[in-house]
C-alpha positions in Angstrom: 88.9 80.1 68.8 85.8 82.0 68.9 85.7 85.1 71.4 83.8 84.3 74.5 81.1 86.9 74.9 81.5 89.4 77.5 78.8 89.9 80.2 76.6 92.7 79.9 76.4 95.4 82.4 72.9 96.5 83.2 72.1 100.3 82.8 70.3 101.0 86.0 67.4 103.6 86.5 67.5 105.6 89.6 65.9 108.6 90.5 65.4 111.8 92.9 62.4 113.7 93.8 62.9 115.8 90.8 62.8 112.9 88.2 64.9 109.9 86.9 68.6 109.7 86.6 70.0 107.2 84.4 73.3 105.4 85.5 75.2 103.3 83.1 77.8 100.6 83.7 81.4 102.2 83.4 83.8 100.5 81.1 86.9 99.1 82.9 89.8 100.9 82.0 92.2 98.9 79.7 95.9 99.0 80.3 96.8 99.5 76.5 94.5 102.7 76.6 96.1 104.5 79.4 99.0 107.1 79.5 102.0 106.0 81.5 105.6 105.2 81.6 107.0 101.9 80.4 108.2 101.1 83.9 104.6 101.1 85.2 103.3 99.4 82.1 105.7 96.7 82.7 104.7 96.2 86.5 101.0 96.6 85.8 101.1 94.0 83.1 102.7 91.3 85.3 100.0 91.8 87.7 97.0 92.2 85.3 97.9 89.5 82.7 100.7 87.4 84.0 99.6 86.5 87.5 96.3 86.1 89.1 92.9 85.4 87.1 94.6 87.6 84.1 92.7 89.2 81.3 93.0 92.8 82.7 91.7 91.9 86.1 93.2 92.0 89.7 92.6 89.7 92.6 94.8 91.2 95.4 95.6 89.4 98.9 96.2 92.2 101.7 97.8 91.7 104.9 98.2 95.2 106.2 95.6 94.5 108.8 98.2 93.5 111.4 99.2 97.2 111.6 95.8 98.9 110.9 93.6 96.6 113.2 96.1 94.7 115.3 96.6 91.2 116.1 92.7 90.8 116.7 91.9 89.8 113.2 94.1 86.6 113.4 92.2 84.9 116.4 89.6 83.2 114.1 92.3 81.5 112.3 95.5 81.3 114.5 97.6 79.8 111.2 96.9 83.3 109.8 99.0 85.1 112.5 102.2 83.8 110.6 102.6 85.9 107.5 103.9 82.8 105.7 100.4 81.5 105.7 99.2 84.5 103.4 102.2 84.2 101.2 101.4 80.5 100.7 97.9 81.4 100.1 98.8 84.2 97.5 101.1 81.6 95.6 99.0 78.5 95.7 95.6 80.6 95.0 97.3 82.3 92.1 96.9 85.9 93.2 97.5 89.1 91.3 99.7 90.3 94.1 99.9 90.3 97.8 99.9 93.9 99.7 101.8 94.4 102.9 104.1 96.5 104.9 107.9 96.7 104.6 108.5 94.7 107.8 106.9 91.7 106.5 108.2 92.0 102.8 111.8 91.9 104.2 111.5 89.0 106.6 109.1 86.7 104.4 109.4 87.6 100.8 112.6 85.7 100.1 111.3 82.4 98.9 108.2 84.0 97.2 110.2 86.7 95.3 109.4 86.6 91.6 106.6 84.2 92.1 104.1 86.4 93.9 104.0 90.2 93.0 104.3 92.6 95.7 102.4 95.6 96.5 104.3 97.5 99.4 102.2 99.5 101.6 104.4 102.6 102.4 102.2 104.4 105.1 99.9 103.2 107.8 98.8 103.8 111.4 97.1 101.8 114.3 93.3 102.1 115.2 94.0 102.7 118.8 93.5 106.5 118.6 90.2 108.0 117.1 89.8 108.4 113.2 88.8 112.1 114.0 91.9 113.6 112.8 93.1 110.2 110.7 96.4 110.4 109.2 98.9 107.6 108.0 102.6 108.4 108.2 105.1 107.1 105.8 106.5 103.7 107.0 108.7 103.1 103.9 109.7 104.6 100.4 109.0 104.1 96.9 112.9 103.5 96.8 112.2 100.5 99.3 109.5 99.1 96.9 112.1 99.3 94.0 114.8 97.6 96.2 112.3 94.8 97.0 111.2 94.2 93.5 107.6 95.4 94.0 105.2 95.7 91.2 103.4 98.7 92.9 103.2 100.8 96.1 100.1 101.2 98.2 99.2 104.6 99.7 96.5 105.2 102.2 94.6 108.7 101.9 91.9 109.8 104.4 89.6 111.9 102.4 87.9 114.5 104.4 90.0 114.2 107.5 91.2 117.3 109.2 94.7 115.9 108.6 94.2 115.7 104.7 96.1 118.9 103.9 99.5 117.0 105.1 98.2 113.8 103.7 97.6 115.0 100.2 101.1 116.9 100.3 102.6 113.7 101.5 100.8 111.7 98.6 102.0 114.2 96.3 105.7 113.4 96.9 104.9 109.8 96.9 103.2 110.0 93.4 106.3 112.2 92.2 108.7 109.2 93.5 106.4 106.8 91.7 106.7 108.8 88.3 110.4 108.7 88.7 111.0 105.1 89.3 107.9 103.9 87.0 106.3 102.4 90.1 102.3 102.3 89.9 100.5 104.0 92.6 97.6 102.2 94.5 95.6 104.6 96.6 93.4 103.2 99.5 91.0 106.1 99.5 89.0 106.2 102.7 86.6 108.9 103.9 87.3 109.7 107.5 86.5 112.5 110.0 83.9 114.3 111.6 82.9 116.2 108.6 82.3 112.9 106.8 80.3 111.6 109.7 77.9 114.7 109.5 77.3 114.3 105.8 76.2 110.9 105.4 79.0 108.7 106.9 82.2 107.1 105.5 80.1 104.3 103.6 77.7 106.7 101.9 77.5 107.3 98.3 78.7 110.9 98.7 81.8 109.8 100.7 82.8 106.8 98.6 82.3 108.6 95.3 84.2 111.7 96.4 87.3 109.4 97.6 87.3 107.6 94.3 87.3 111.1 92.6 90.0 112.4 94.7 92.3 109.3 94.0 92.1 110.1 90.2 92.5 113.7 90.8 95.9 113.3 92.6 97.4 110.7 90.1 96.4 107.3 91.4 96.8 104.5 88.8 94.6 102.3 91.0 92.0 103.2 93.7 90.9 100.9 96.4 87.5 101.8 97.8 84.5 100.4 99.9 81.3 99.5 98.4 78.9 102.2 99.1 76.1 101.2 101.5 72.5 103.1 101.7 71.7 103.9 105.0 69.5 106.1 107.3 72.2 109.0 107.4 71.9 109.4 103.6 69.5 112.3 104.3 72.5 114.3 105.8 74.5 114.1 102.7 74.8 117.2 100.4 72.2 117.7 97.7 71.4 115.9 95.4 73.0 112.9 97.1 70.4 113.2 99.9 67.6 112.7 97.2 69.0 109.9 95.2 67.0 106.6 95.2 69.5 103.9 94.1 70.5 100.4 94.5 73.7 99.6 96.0 75.0 98.3 92.3 73.8 101.6 90.9 75.5 103.4 93.7 78.8 101.5 93.0 78.3 102.2 89.0 78.6 106.1 90.0 81.9 105.3 91.9 83.5 103.4 89.1 82.6 106.3 86.7 83.9 108.9 89.1 87.2 107.1 89.3 87.4 107.6 85.4 90.7 106.1 83.9 91.8 105.2 87.4 91.2 101.3 87.7 88.9 100.5 90.8 89.6 97.9 93.5 86.8 96.8 95.8 87.6 96.3 99.3 86.6 92.8 100.5 85.9 94.2 104.2 84.9 91.9 107.1 84.3 88.1 106.5 81.3 87.2 105.0 79.4 84.0 103.7 80.3 82.4 100.4 77.3 83.5 98.4 77.4 87.0 99.6 81.3 87.2 98.7 80.6 85.5 95.2 77.7 88.1 94.7 80.1 91.0 95.8 82.4 90.0 93.1 79.9 89.6 90.4 78.3 92.9 90.8 81.6 94.7 91.2 83.1 93.3 88.1 79.8 93.8 86.3 79.9 97.5 87.3 83.3 98.0 85.8 85.7 97.3 88.7 89.2 96.1 87.7 89.3 93.6 90.6 88.8 92.9 94.2 91.2 93.0 97.3 90.2 90.2 99.6 91.9 89.9 103.0 90.1 88.9 106.0 87.5 87.0 103.8 90.1 84.6 102.8 93.0 84.2 105.1 90.4 84.0 108.1 89.5 80.8 106.7 91.3 77.6 106.8 93.9 76.9 104.1 91.8 74.5 102.1 88.7 76.4 102.6 90.5 79.5 101.5 91.7 77.8 98.3 88.3 76.3 97.5 86.5 79.7 97.5 89.6 81.3 95.7 89.1 78.9 93.1 85.3 79.9 92.5 86.4 83.6 92.6 89.1 82.8 89.9 86.5 81.2 87.5 84.1 84.2 88.1 87.0 86.7 87.0 87.8 84.8 84.0 84.0 85.6 82.8 84.8 89.1 82.9 88.3 89.4 81.8 89.5 90.7 78.3 89.2 88.1 75.8 91.1 87.7 72.4 89.3 88.9 69.5 
């Protein structure tokens, strides 16, 4: 069978007051080209090729919001308050993995074990206190992930927070444990803190690109980032960020390039309309992202509606997956 042509990513032109700046689409890292242990390679192969859309892509369903945001996120779809709802959606929607904390894994995984890959979140915090000194303590260990048969661990790192010194030190120990056990490390890289707020804000290109680069520097195999958003506070970002004239798509291309050989997951964020959701998936994959991690955008919908939009996402993913030569 002839190979299906891959979609072409556009090379965007952007500029500064000093002149044009060319930004090209970054190639998506391929598992076969990455240096890692056999254990990591086996686990990533399951998620990238054997579950979900396949073709070296990832479609992740997270349900860590119960800890991070509280039960408020489940009001719009009361059925979603039961974690079994998300597990069934992950199975029936053929997701690459489900991401959640240890209590939910131990209480709800049994009938889905081996059928839905698990990313065990091993640190977290509530959103009750201010994010001014954001830090997520450990809630589980890499050993717990091994015991539960997980295919990766998730770690939240708050880049720019005054608590980042102990955060990076904690992440270093997690990374060492991941290497010891052959466990892929997925870093939720979130800019936070007063210093970030004064330099353009946490959704600025400066902050998001910096977070992606930090994740690569500390040894993440996969990084989860938010899509950068242009805003009036961009003028407060350090030079030359405060002079860049770029579209959102061009900004995200920079984020992917800064992540280098660390695979990029795009955060789904708050629930959006179908057209906007599909557009976000397409632009992310076209820019070189490995995948999307959609939570509220899916499980805040009724089951049938969630499966219907997931099917559309899966079809789009297959356009951008690796194809046999």
